[in-house]
N, C-alpha and C positions, 0 to 999 in steps of 0.2 A: 326158471328162477331168475328174478331180477336182482342185480347187485345195486346196493346204494352207494353213491359217491359220484365223483366227477371224472370225466374222461380226460385223457392227456391233452387233447385239443382244446377243451374248455379251459383247462388250467393255463395253457400257453397263451391263449387269446386274452384271458383275464390279466395275466402277468404283463403282456405287451401293453394293454390299455393302462394299467397302473404305472408302468415305466414312463409312458408318454405323459401322463398327468403329473407325475413327480418331476420329470424333467422340465416341463413347462412351468411348474410352480417354482422350481429352483432358479430357472432363468429369470422369471418375473421378479423374485425377491433379490436376486443378485444385481440385476440392472437398477432396481430402485435403490439399493444400498449404494451403488456407485454414484448415482445421481445425487443422493443425499450427501455423500462424501465431497463431491465437487462443489455443491452449493455451500457447504460449510466452509470450504477453503475460499470460495469467492467472497463470502460474507466476512471472513477474517481479513482478506486483502482490502476489501472496501472499508472496513473499520480502521485499518492502518492508514489508508489514503486520507480518510476524513480526519483522523488524528493528526497526521502530518500537515494537512492544509490548515486546520485550526491552530496548531502550534505556530506555524509559520506566520499566519496573519496576526495572531496575538503578539508574537515577538516583534514583527515589523511595526505594529502600532505602539508598542511600549518602548521601542528602541530610540536612542539618540539619532534623530533623523539625519543630521549632517555627517554622521559617521558610518552610514550604511555603505558598504563596499560590495560590488558585484562584478563577476565576470561570467564566462560561458557556463561553468559548472560549479561555481562556489559563491556563496552569499555569506558575508560577515556582518554581524550586528553587535552592538553594545547595549546592554540593558542596565538600568539602575539596579543596585542590589536590593533596595527596598523602596517603598512608596514615598519615604521621606527624603530620598536622595535629591541632590541639587539638580537644577535644570541644566546647568553647564556640565559639559563632559569632563569626567575625571577617570582615567583608566584604572586607578587604584580602587575606585568606588563603583566599578561596573563589572558585569558578567559578559564575557565574550562568547557569542554563539556563532558557530560555523556550520553552515548547511552545505553539503557537497555531495556530488555523485561520483561513484566509482564502481566499475564492473557490475552493472545491473542492480545496484543498491543505492539507497539514500542514507547518508550518515549525518548525524547531528552531534557536534562536539560542544560541550559546555566547559568553559575555562573560568574558574573563580578562585582568586587568591593563589594562582599558580597550580591549582589542582584541575586536571582534565578528566572529564567523564565522557565516554562515547556511547552512542546508541545507534543501532542499525535498524532501518525501516525497509520494508518491502524487499527483503533480501532476494536478489535474483529475479525479481518480477518487473523491473523497470527496463523498458525497451529504449526509451529516449528521454533525455533530461537536458533542458537548456534554460539558462537564466539570461534574459535580455534586459538591457538598460533602456529606459525611455528618457531621452534628453529633452529638456525644455528649451525655450527660445535662446537663452544665453549659453547653452552648451552644458549646463549643470544637470546633475541627475534629477529627473522629475518623477520617475516612477520605475517600477520593476515588474516584469512579467516572468513567471516561472511556468514553463510548459513541460509536461512530462506525459509519457504514455506507459500504461500499466498492462502487463500481460495477465489475463485471467484464464488462459488456456492451460490445461494439464494434459492434453493429448495432441490433437492435430488440427483443431478448428481455427487457430489463429484469432482468438478473441482478444482484442485490444480496446482500451478505452483511453481517450485523451482527456487531460485535465489542464486547467489554467488557473493560476493565482495571479491576480493583477492588483498592484498596490501603487497608489499615488503618494509620493512623499510630501509630508506637511512642511510648510515653511513657517 
């Protein structure tokens, strides 16, 4: 008399094959999720870098050129409050912008009418930041170079990217 059903060996082999398939699928989806997460963080950092570079260039172009101050890790600009402001510099009718580096982050301070607002960019992702003055023939400030290195790595690969903002001061 034949019994209908599966033997113990058939069940064990089938279970082992299923566990191997489920384990490989889990590993595949988990690694894809981690890659997606890293790429999302990289895209966020890149958008902050682009935003910082655009803001800095626009601020440099709009600023009173003769009042631009720079040292190794700080840039100070004065912007007119509105488009109808005078061409001559007046500290009471201007917005002071400070861009500086501290402990792996870039900070932007905006001071208007004695009220200061701060914004932090690329928090903890800056490996290197330096502002270099470019002097013209008479020793006056002729331009500015801002060099910085951004860390895109979240593990151990040491993924860095160098950036440069170069601006020639108008006379």
